[in-house]
A tleap script that builds the chain and sets N, CA, C and O, in Angstrom:
source leaprc.protein.ff14SB
mol = sequence {
  NMET PRO ILE GLY SER LEU HIE GLU ILE VAL
  VAL ASP CYS SER ASN PRO ILE ALA LEU ALA
  ARG PHE TRP GLN ALA LEU ILE GLY GLY GLU
  VAL ILE GLU GLU ALA ASP ASP TRP VAL VAL
  LEU ASP GLY ASP GLU ASP GLY PHE TYR ILE
  GLY PHE GLN LYS VAL SER GLU ARG LYS SER
  GLY LYS ASN ARG VAL HIE LEU ASP VAL ASP
  VAL ASP ASP LEU ASP ARG ALA ILE ASP GLU
  ALA GLU GLN LEU GLY ALA ARG LYS ILE GLY
  GLY LEU VAL ASP THR ASP ASP GLY PRO PHE
  GLN VAL MET ALA ASP PRO GLU GLY ASN GLU
  PHE CYS PHE ILE THR CGLY
}
set mol.1.N position { 115.797 111.813 97.566 }
set mol.1.CA position { 114.559 110.847 97.801 }
set mol.1.C position { 114.245 110.889 99.619 }
set mol.1.O position { 115.130 110.799 100.470 }
set mol.2.N position { 113.020 111.019 99.846 }
set mol.2.CA position { 112.834 110.692 100.979 }
set mol.2.C position { 112.653 108.992 101.816 }
set mol.2.O position { 112.274 108.073 101.091 }
set mol.3.N position { 112.880 108.759 102.979 }
set mol.3.CA position { 113.540 107.462 103.307 }
set mol.3.C position { 112.290 106.089 103.239 }
set mol.3.O position { 112.466 104.870 103.229 }
set mol.4.N position { 110.623 107.170 103.187 }
set mol.4.CA position { 109.182 106.404 103.202 }
set mol.4.C position { 108.258 107.310 102.586 }
set mol.4.O position { 108.524 108.309 101.918 }
set mol.5.N position { 106.938 106.751 102.947 }
set mol.5.CA position { 105.914 107.637 103.255 }
set mol.5.C position { 105.050 107.213 103.817 }
set mol.5.O position { 104.972 105.985 103.798 }
set mol.6.N position { 103.880 108.055 104.661 }
set mol.6.CA position { 103.207 108.190 105.228 }
set mol.6.C position { 102.445 107.224 105.189 }
set mol.6.O position { 101.808 106.960 104.169 }
set mol.7.N position { 102.348 106.346 106.559 }
set mol.7.CA position { 100.954 105.465 106.102 }
set mol.7.C position { 99.360 105.514 107.085 }
set mol.7.O position { 98.350 104.811 107.057 }
set mol.8.N position { 99.663 106.388 107.682 }
set mol.8.CA position { 98.579 106.325 108.912 }
set mol.8.C position { 99.160 107.199 109.833 }
set mol.8.O position { 100.344 107.187 110.168 }
set mol.9.N position { 98.234 108.008 110.260 }
set mol.9.CA position { 98.482 108.794 112.237 }
set mol.9.C position { 97.726 107.584 112.989 }
set mol.9.O position { 96.815 106.846 112.614 }
set mol.10.N position { 98.441 107.662 114.174 }
set mol.10.CA position { 98.309 105.751 115.438 }
set mol.10.C position { 97.696 107.595 116.651 }
set mol.10.O position { 98.491 108.511 116.862 }
set mol.11.N position { 96.667 107.595 117.016 }
set mol.11.CA position { 96.249 108.427 118.297 }
set mol.11.C position { 96.166 106.905 119.214 }
set mol.11.O position { 95.379 105.972 119.060 }
set mol.12.N position { 97.433 107.080 120.331 }
set mol.12.CA position { 97.174 106.393 121.658 }
set mol.12.C position { 95.750 106.934 122.909 }
set mol.12.O position { 95.648 108.040 123.440 }
set mol.13.N position { 94.914 105.848 123.063 }
set mol.13.CA position { 94.454 105.987 123.519 }
set mol.13.C position { 93.604 104.930 124.455 }
set mol.13.O position { 93.846 103.755 124.179 }
set mol.14.N position { 92.774 105.114 125.377 }
set mol.14.CA position { 91.764 104.353 126.406 }
set mol.14.C position { 90.928 103.393 125.723 }
set mol.14.O position { 91.048 102.169 125.781 }
set mol.15.N position { 90.197 103.956 125.167 }
set mol.15.CA position { 89.074 103.202 124.302 }
set mol.15.C position { 89.013 103.150 123.074 }
set mol.15.O position { 88.108 103.938 122.798 }
set mol.16.N position { 89.512 102.598 121.870 }
set mol.16.CA position { 89.923 102.169 120.812 }
set mol.16.C position { 89.015 102.786 119.666 }
set mol.16.O position { 89.273 103.662 118.841 }
set mol.17.N position { 87.516 101.812 119.957 }
set mol.17.CA position { 86.081 101.744 119.576 }
set mol.17.C position { 85.532 103.332 119.954 }
set mol.17.O position { 85.272 104.146 119.068 }
set mol.18.N position { 85.449 103.524 120.901 }
set mol.18.CA position { 84.954 104.858 120.887 }
set mol.18.C position { 85.714 106.275 120.794 }
set mol.18.O position { 85.035 107.287 120.966 }
set mol.19.N position { 86.906 106.378 120.566 }
set mol.19.CA position { 87.468 107.113 119.908 }
set mol.19.C position { 87.159 106.965 118.252 }
set mol.19.O position { 86.898 107.811 117.396 }
set mol.20.N position { 87.293 105.667 118.205 }
set mol.20.CA position { 87.407 106.193 116.619 }
set mol.20.C position { 85.583 106.522 116.005 }
set mol.20.O position { 85.037 107.253 115.178 }
set mol.21.N position { 85.206 105.543 116.943 }
set mol.21.CA position { 83.406 106.632 116.453 }
set mol.21.C position { 83.178 107.791 116.968 }
set mol.21.O position { 82.001 108.141 117.063 }
set mol.22.N position { 84.092 108.559 117.367 }
set mol.22.CA position { 84.127 109.943 117.765 }
set mol.22.C position { 84.376 110.755 116.528 }
set mol.22.O position { 83.612 111.521 115.942 }
set mol.23.N position { 85.740 110.383 116.233 }
set mol.23.CA position { 86.375 110.969 114.336 }
set mol.23.C position { 85.439 110.361 113.481 }
set mol.23.O position { 85.038 111.292 112.782 }
set mol.24.N position { 85.058 109.685 113.254 }
set mol.24.CA position { 84.028 109.311 112.305 }
set mol.24.C position { 82.720 110.171 112.046 }
set mol.24.O position { 81.929 110.390 111.129 }
set mol.25.N position { 82.913 110.501 113.236 }
set mol.25.CA position { 81.468 111.424 113.537 }
set mol.25.C position { 81.998 112.912 112.979 }
set mol.25.O position { 81.292 113.729 112.386 }
set mol.26.N position { 83.255 113.045 113.278 }
set mol.26.CA position { 83.527 114.471 113.308 }
set mol.26.C position { 83.695 114.678 111.337 }
set mol.26.O position { 83.286 115.653 110.707 }
set mol.27.N position { 84.329 113.576 110.810 }
set mol.27.CA position { 85.310 113.131 109.591 }
set mol.27.C position { 84.742 112.893 108.677 }
set mol.27.O position { 84.656 113.546 107.636 }
set mol.28.N position { 84.089 111.522 109.070 }
set mol.28.CA position { 83.567 110.181 107.896 }
set mol.28.C position { 84.346 109.741 108.376 }
set mol.28.O position { 84.907 110.065 109.423 }
set mol.29.N position { 84.629 108.429 107.292 }
set mol.29.CA position { 85.303 107.610 107.427 }
set mol.29.C position { 84.483 106.118 107.601 }
set mol.29.O position { 83.263 106.029 107.460 }
set mol.30.N position { 85.434 104.883 107.954 }
set mol.30.CA position { 84.996 103.476 108.397 }
set mol.30.C position { 85.337 103.409 109.389 }
set mol.30.O position { 86.418 103.924 109.672 }
set mol.31.N position { 84.514 102.695 110.442 }
set mol.31.CA position { 85.657 102.078 111.644 }
set mol.31.C position { 86.059 101.126 111.343 }
set mol.31.O position { 85.129 100.727 110.643 }
set mol.32.N position { 86.898 100.251 111.310 }
set mol.32.CA position { 87.375 98.849 110.862 }
set mol.32.C position { 87.861 98.535 112.585 }
set mol.32.O position { 88.472 99.354 113.270 }
set mol.33.N position { 87.469 97.307 113.001 }
set mol.33.CA position { 88.222 96.787 114.510 }
set mol.33.C position { 88.593 95.863 113.956 }
set mol.33.O position { 88.226 94.913 113.264 }
set mol.34.N position { 89.813 96.542 114.606 }
set mol.34.CA position { 90.655 95.020 113.923 }
set mol.34.C position { 90.839 94.019 115.116 }
set mol.34.O position { 90.785 92.792 115.031 }
set mol.35.N position { 91.046 94.699 116.144 }
set mol.35.CA position { 91.011 93.636 117.493 }
set mol.35.C position { 90.811 94.499 118.938 }
set mol.35.O position { 90.599 95.709 118.859 }
set mol.36.N position { 90.865 94.020 119.896 }
set mol.36.CA position { 90.282 95.287 121.400 }
set mol.36.C position { 91.285 96.420 121.345 }
set mol.36.O position { 91.059 97.629 121.397 }
set mol.37.N position { 92.526 95.734 121.219 }
set mol.37.CA position { 93.277 97.343 121.065 }
set mol.37.C position { 93.824 97.452 120.014 }
set mol.37.O position { 95.035 97.674 120.010 }
set mol.38.N position { 93.148 97.336 118.863 }
set mol.38.CA position { 93.590 98.264 117.686 }
set mol.38.C position { 92.170 98.264 116.909 }
set mol.38.O position { 91.546 97.235 116.647 }
set mol.39.N position { 91.613 100.038 116.466 }
set mol.39.CA position { 90.849 100.321 115.372 }
set mol.39.C position { 91.302 101.140 114.490 }
set mol.39.O position { 92.040 102.079 114.788 }
set mol.40.N position { 90.965 100.917 113.464 }
set mol.40.CA position { 91.063 101.584 112.290 }
set mol.40.C position { 90.289 102.478 111.761 }
set mol.40.O position { 89.432 101.878 111.113 }
set mol.41.N position { 90.086 104.037 111.675 }
set mol.41.CA position { 89.410 104.701 110.713 }
set mol.41.C position { 90.138 105.066 109.142 }
set mol.41.O position { 91.153 105.633 108.736 }
set mol.42.N position { 89.059 104.432 108.616 }
set mol.42.CA position { 89.940 104.268 107.215 }
set mol.42.C position { 88.427 104.806 106.440 }
set mol.42.O position { 87.350 104.282 106.156 }
set mol.43.N position { 89.218 106.498 106.261 }
set mol.43.CA position { 88.707 107.198 105.242 }
set mol.43.C position { 89.957 107.429 103.727 }
set mol.43.O position { 90.371 108.495 103.270 }
set mol.44.N position { 90.195 106.380 103.389 }
set mol.44.CA position { 90.477 105.511 102.417 }
set mol.44.C position { 90.311 106.275 100.689 }
set mol.44.O position { 91.211 106.376 99.855 }
set mol.45.N position { 88.662 106.787 100.542 }
set mol.45.CA position { 88.336 107.796 99.257 }
set mol.45.C position { 88.730 109.462 99.741 }
set mol.45.O position { 89.123 110.369 99.007 }
set mol.46.N position { 88.526 109.490 100.930 }
set mol.46.CA position { 89.483 111.179 101.156 }
set mol.46.C position { 90.392 111.248 101.738 }
set mol.46.O position { 90.617 112.108 102.590 }
set mol.47.N position { 91.515 109.876 101.229 }
set mol.47.CA position { 92.807 109.982 101.594 }
set mol.47.C position { 93.480 109.871 103.008 }
set mol.47.O position { 94.487 110.511 103.311 }
set mol.48.N position { 92.678 108.793 104.040 }
set mol.48.CA position { 93.534 108.885 105.396 }
set mol.48.C position { 93.044 107.311 105.881 }
set mol.48.O position { 92.162 106.501 105.599 }
set mol.49.N position { 94.002 107.413 106.634 }
set mol.49.CA position { 93.768 106.346 107.599 }
set mol.49.C position { 94.598 107.248 109.018 }
set mol.49.O position { 95.590 107.974 109.063 }
set mol.50.N position { 93.586 106.745 110.092 }
set mol.50.CA position { 94.059 107.257 111.501 }
set mol.50.C position { 94.097 106.176 112.376 }
set mol.50.O position { 93.048 105.543 112.499 }
set mol.51.N position { 95.199 105.777 113.093 }
set mol.51.CA position { 94.869 104.508 114.220 }
set mol.51.C position { 94.595 104.342 115.535 }
set mol.51.O position { 95.527 104.543 116.313 }
set mol.52.N position { 93.710 104.074 115.902 }
set mol.52.CA position { 93.914 104.249 117.277 }
set mol.52.C position { 93.533 103.079 118.521 }
set mol.52.O position { 92.577 102.361 118.814 }
set mol.53.N position { 94.838 103.358 119.013 }
set mol.53.CA position { 95.529 102.184 119.605 }
set mol.53.C position { 95.316 102.276 121.057 }
set mol.53.O position { 95.989 103.207 121.499 }
set mol.54.N position { 94.719 101.743 121.870 }
set mol.54.CA position { 95.151 101.051 123.056 }
set mol.54.C position { 96.220 101.163 123.990 }
set mol.54.O position { 97.224 100.470 123.829 }
set mol.55.N position { 96.099 102.164 125.204 }
set mol.55.CA position { 97.312 102.030 125.815 }
set mol.55.C position { 97.066 102.192 127.415 }
set mol.55.O position { 95.974 102.744 127.548 }
set mol.56.N position { 97.503 101.995 128.355 }
set mol.56.CA position { 96.967 101.728 129.954 }
set mol.56.C position { 97.553 103.510 130.326 }
set mol.56.O position { 96.834 103.965 131.215 }
set mol.57.N position { 98.492 104.407 129.924 }
set mol.57.CA position { 98.593 104.890 130.447 }
set mol.57.C position { 97.438 106.063 130.239 }
set mol.57.O position { 96.282 105.740 129.963 }
set mol.58.N position { 97.752 107.161 130.361 }
set mol.58.CA position { 96.499 108.736 130.218 }
set mol.58.C position { 97.561 109.669 129.714 }
set mol.58.O position { 98.679 109.989 130.118 }
set mol.59.N position { 96.800 109.994 128.672 }
set mol.59.CA position { 96.966 110.947 128.450 }
set mol.59.C position { 98.063 112.645 129.417 }
set mol.59.O position { 97.496 113.108 130.406 }
set mol.60.N position { 99.284 113.233 129.048 }
set mol.60.CA position { 99.617 114.000 129.817 }
set mol.60.C position { 100.166 114.827 129.394 }
set mol.60.O position { 101.306 114.605 128.988 }
set mol.61.N position { 99.510 116.390 129.279 }
set mol.61.CA position { 100.208 117.220 128.276 }
set mol.61.C position { 99.959 117.820 127.428 }
set mol.61.O position { 98.798 117.525 127.142 }
set mol.62.N position { 100.466 118.838 126.496 }
set mol.62.CA position { 99.610 118.970 125.026 }
set mol.62.C position { 100.284 118.249 124.323 }
set mol.62.O position { 101.387 117.753 124.558 }
set mol.63.N position { 99.326 118.130 123.005 }
set mol.63.CA position { 100.036 117.242 121.906 }
set mol.63.C position { 101.000 118.082 121.340 }
set mol.63.O position { 100.948 119.310 121.278 }
set mol.64.N position { 102.079 117.175 120.842 }
set mol.64.CA position { 102.841 117.981 120.171 }
set mol.64.C position { 102.554 117.715 118.839 }
set mol.64.O position { 103.437 118.216 118.142 }
set mol.65.N position { 101.719 117.155 118.183 }
set mol.65.CA position { 101.161 117.237 116.240 }
set mol.65.C position { 99.004 117.117 116.671 }
set mol.65.O position { 98.391 116.409 117.471 }
set mol.66.N position { 98.747 117.693 116.127 }
set mol.66.CA position { 96.881 117.721 115.632 }
set mol.66.C position { 96.768 117.437 114.765 }
set mol.66.O position { 97.654 117.302 113.922 }
set mol.67.N position { 95.381 117.196 114.621 }
set mol.67.CA position { 94.772 117.728 113.020 }
set mol.67.C position { 93.557 118.738 113.583 }
set mol.67.O position { 92.931 118.846 114.637 }
set mol.68.N position { 93.582 119.484 112.157 }
set mol.68.CA position { 93.450 120.595 111.686 }
set mol.68.C position { 91.580 119.918 111.361 }
set mol.68.O position { 91.617 119.079 110.461 }
set mol.69.N position { 90.686 120.058 111.698 }
set mol.69.CA position { 89.530 119.758 110.487 }
set mol.69.C position { 88.605 121.013 110.204 }
set mol.69.O position { 87.887 121.673 110.955 }
set mol.70.N position { 88.825 121.084 109.127 }
set mol.70.CA position { 88.255 122.328 108.127 }
set mol.70.C position { 86.930 122.079 108.167 }
set mol.70.O position { 86.371 121.001 107.959 }
set mol.71.N position { 86.290 123.465 108.534 }
set mol.71.CA position { 84.593 123.182 108.051 }
set mol.71.C position { 84.231 124.741 107.887 }
set mol.71.O position { 84.779 125.814 108.144 }
set mol.72.N position { 82.410 124.079 107.041 }
set mol.72.CA position { 81.843 125.338 106.810 }
set mol.72.C position { 81.579 126.450 107.641 }
set mol.72.O position { 82.129 127.520 107.380 }
set mol.73.N position { 80.528 126.311 108.969 }
set mol.73.CA position { 80.775 126.452 110.007 }
set mol.73.C position { 80.891 126.344 111.435 }
set mol.73.O position { 80.414 125.417 112.090 }
set mol.74.N position { 81.708 127.576 112.026 }
set mol.74.CA position { 82.484 126.985 113.263 }
set mol.74.C position { 81.848 127.156 114.137 }
set mol.74.O position { 82.655 127.281 115.058 }
set mol.75.N position { 80.531 127.294 114.666 }
set mol.75.CA position { 79.787 127.579 115.710 }
set mol.75.C position { 78.527 126.259 115.563 }
set mol.75.O position { 77.869 125.747 116.469 }
set mol.76.N position { 78.508 125.995 114.223 }
set mol.76.CA position { 77.620 124.792 114.388 }
set mol.76.C position { 78.763 124.056 114.499 }
set mol.76.O position { 78.700 123.624 115.649 }
set mol.77.N position { 80.268 123.449 113.760 }
set mol.77.CA position { 80.848 122.475 113.846 }
set mol.77.C position { 80.894 122.500 115.825 }
set mol.77.O position { 80.138 121.741 116.432 }
set mol.78.N position { 81.915 123.506 116.643 }
set mol.78.CA position { 81.402 123.280 117.724 }
set mol.78.C position { 80.487 122.736 118.413 }
set mol.78.O position { 80.758 121.637 118.896 }
set mol.79.N position { 79.104 123.334 118.680 }
set mol.79.CA position { 78.172 122.633 118.956 }
set mol.79.C position { 78.210 120.959 118.716 }
set mol.79.O position { 78.520 120.202 119.635 }
set mol.80.N position { 77.873 120.504 117.436 }
set mol.80.CA position { 77.938 118.997 117.288 }
set mol.80.C position { 78.945 118.811 117.455 }
set mol.80.O position { 78.995 118.310 116.332 }
set mol.81.N position { 80.291 118.672 117.930 }
set mol.81.CA position { 81.546 118.148 118.456 }
set mol.81.C position { 81.517 118.332 119.977 }
set mol.81.O position { 82.376 117.648 120.532 }
set mol.82.N position { 80.838 118.995 120.718 }
set mol.82.CA position { 80.740 119.256 122.080 }
set mol.82.C position { 79.332 117.996 122.438 }
set mol.82.O position { 79.407 117.648 123.617 }
set mol.83.N position { 78.408 117.455 121.851 }
set mol.83.CA position { 77.308 116.853 121.788 }
set mol.83.C position { 77.929 115.672 121.470 }
set mol.83.O position { 77.335 114.659 121.839 }
set mol.84.N position { 79.154 115.504 120.777 }
set mol.84.CA position { 80.042 113.637 120.955 }
set mol.84.C position { 80.382 113.761 122.059 }
set mol.84.O position { 79.981 112.783 122.688 }
set mol.85.N position { 81.293 114.912 123.116 }
set mol.85.CA position { 82.156 114.921 123.812 }
set mol.85.C position { 83.208 115.409 124.330 }
set mol.85.O position { 83.830 115.226 125.376 }
set mol.86.N position { 83.369 116.442 122.908 }
set mol.86.CA position { 84.853 117.237 122.606 }
set mol.86.C position { 84.610 118.402 123.230 }
set mol.86.O position { 83.639 119.093 122.922 }
set mol.87.N position { 85.507 118.757 124.214 }
set mol.87.CA position { 85.506 120.610 124.579 }
set mol.87.C position { 86.580 121.527 123.741 }
set mol.87.O position { 87.449 121.390 122.880 }
set mol.88.N position { 86.102 122.323 124.365 }
set mol.88.CA position { 86.443 123.868 123.519 }
set mol.88.C position { 88.188 124.344 124.773 }
set mol.88.O position { 88.364 124.721 125.932 }
set mol.89.N position { 88.876 124.069 123.815 }
set mol.89.CA position { 89.999 125.263 124.757 }
set mol.89.C position { 90.279 126.131 124.355 }
set mol.89.O position { 90.517 126.288 123.158 }
set mol.90.N position { 90.364 127.226 125.455 }
set mol.90.CA position { 90.597 128.311 125.200 }
set mol.90.C position { 89.221 129.799 124.319 }
set mol.90.O position { 88.134 129.248 124.490 }
set mol.91.N position { 89.069 130.522 123.942 }
set mol.91.CA position { 88.362 130.863 122.800 }
set mol.91.C position { 88.744 130.954 121.517 }
set mol.91.O position { 89.646 130.387 120.899 }
set mol.92.N position { 87.921 131.759 121.192 }
set mol.92.CA position { 87.893 131.302 119.442 }
set mol.92.C position { 89.821 132.392 119.164 }
set mol.92.O position { 90.213 133.408 119.738 }
set mol.93.N position { 90.404 131.668 118.244 }
set mol.93.CA position { 91.508 132.968 117.825 }
set mol.93.C position { 91.101 133.291 116.347 }
set mol.93.O position { 90.444 132.492 115.680 }
set mol.94.N position { 91.526 134.509 115.867 }
set mol.94.CA position { 91.224 134.977 114.510 }
set mol.94.C position { 92.854 135.484 114.316 }
set mol.94.O position { 93.756 135.950 115.013 }
set mol.95.N position { 92.590 135.032 112.749 }
set mol.95.CA position { 94.137 135.151 112.422 }
set mol.95.C position { 94.130 135.552 110.714 }
set mol.95.O position { 93.060 135.774 110.148 }
set mol.96.N position { 95.245 135.603 110.095 }
set mol.96.CA position { 94.429 136.374 109.187 }
set mol.96.C position { 94.160 135.890 108.261 }
set mol.96.O position { 93.653 136.418 107.271 }
set mol.97.N position { 94.648 134.056 108.522 }
set mol.97.CA position { 93.556 133.225 107.732 }
set mol.97.C position { 92.070 132.666 107.446 }
set mol.97.O position { 91.384 132.099 106.595 }
set mol.98.N position { 92.046 133.231 108.774 }
set mol.98.CA position { 90.670 133.023 109.142 }
set mol.98.C position { 90.811 132.700 110.681 }
set mol.98.O position { 91.926 132.442 111.135 }
set mol.99.N position { 89.935 132.710 111.314 }
set mol.99.CA position { 89.451 131.877 113.272 }
set mol.99.C position { 89.099 130.641 112.825 }
set mol.99.O position { 88.459 130.031 111.968 }
set mol.100.N position { 90.091 130.497 114.187 }
set mol.100.CA position { 89.763 128.464 114.269 }
set mol.100.C position { 89.445 128.515 115.823 }
set mol.100.O position { 89.065 129.549 116.374 }
set mol.101.N position { 89.666 127.114 116.587 }
set mol.101.CA position { 89.259 126.550 118.053 }
set mol.101.C position { 89.323 125.612 117.889 }
set mol.101.O position { 88.661 124.764 117.290 }
set mol.102.N position { 90.630 125.672 118.721 }
set mol.102.CA position { 91.202 124.534 119.807 }
set mol.102.C position { 90.062 123.717 120.433 }
set mol.102.O position { 89.068 124.360 120.769 }
set mol.103.N position { 90.067 122.396 120.636 }
set mol.103.CA position { 89.026 121.531 121.076 }
set mol.103.C position { 89.981 120.432 121.914 }
set mol.103.O position { 91.182 120.550 122.154 }
set mol.104.N position { 89.448 119.771 122.136 }
set mol.104.CA position { 89.974 118.323 122.913 }
set mol.104.C position { 88.841 117.279 122.503 }
set mol.104.O position { 87.717 117.581 122.904 }
set mol.105.N position { 88.941 116.216 121.842 }
set mol.105.CA position { 88.513 115.061 121.985 }
set mol.105.C position { 87.892 114.431 123.115 }
set mol.105.O position { 88.415 114.859 124.144 }
set mol.106.N position { 86.976 113.577 123.351 }
set mol.106.CA position { 86.566 112.821 124.307 }
set mol.106.C position { 87.931 112.356 126.039 }
set mol.106.O position { 87.826 112.283 127.263 }
set mol.107.N position { 89.135 112.162 124.875 }
set mol.107.CA position { 90.529 111.883 125.546 }
set mol.107.C position { 90.844 112.694 126.074 }
set mol.107.O position { 91.332 112.616 127.201 }
set mol.108.N position { 90.656 113.848 125.378 }
set mol.108.CA position { 91.958 114.740 126.179 }
set mol.108.C position { 92.707 115.142 124.738 }
set mol.108.O position { 93.330 116.202 124.791 }
set mol.109.N position { 92.731 114.431 123.445 }
set mol.109.CA position { 93.980 114.916 122.594 }
set mol.109.C position { 92.945 116.528 121.626 }
set mol.109.O position { 91.802 116.772 121.238 }
set mol.110.N position { 94.275 117.180 121.661 }
set mol.110.CA position { 93.607 118.216 121.259 }
set mol.110.C position { 93.281 118.598 119.503 }
set mol.110.O position { 94.260 118.097 118.949 }
set mol.111.N position { 92.397 119.227 118.399 }
set mol.111.CA position { 92.525 119.398 117.335 }
set mol.111.C position { 91.936 120.659 117.526 }
set mol.111.O position { 91.541 121.276 118.515 }
set mol.112.N position { 92.003 120.987 115.717 }
set mol.112.CA position { 91.688 122.222 115.801 }
set mol.112.C position { 90.467 122.219 114.528 }
set mol.112.O position { 90.472 121.365 113.641 }
set mol.113.N position { 89.515 123.244 114.610 }
set mol.113.CA position { 88.329 123.468 113.922 }
set mol.113.C position { 89.158 124.791 113.077 }
set mol.113.O position { 89.532 125.790 113.690 }
set mol.114.N position { 89.323 124.649 111.910 }
set mol.114.CA position { 89.368 125.887 110.698 }
set mol.114.C position { 88.538 126.013 110.061 }
set mol.114.O position { 87.773 125.058 109.926 }
set mol.115.N position { 88.303 127.172 109.406 }
set mol.115.CA position { 87.437 127.655 107.717 }
set mol.115.C position { 88.402 128.079 107.335 }
set mol.115.O position { 89.341 128.652 107.887 }
set mol.116.N position { 88.097 127.675 105.902 }
set mol.116.CA position { 88.222 128.269 104.939 }
set mol.116.C position { 90.057 127.495 104.146 }
set mol.116.O position { 90.502 127.928 103.083 }
savepdb mol mol.pdb
quit
């Protein structure tokens, strides 16, 4: 029997509302501004909650946890995300399960666009 259940994933950041709106453009959901230092992206119909918590320190080093975002058109997703402030990290990676692209959101948090 598990100890508990996952409630939400929380991302430390310097600008919670801006980062929540970036992620909203990528994966949908409703941005709920609860406080200056705490914003939630509520994707309840899709079964997710992501919290964005303001912290004073900047990101340093590689994320130990990242989100995979499933897309139909990898090139289009990369282009649109870059227009929102994301950037590619490295080149396209081809695997037996399909290609993926490592990206960074506007605050440098890594995520991957995957297909299939």
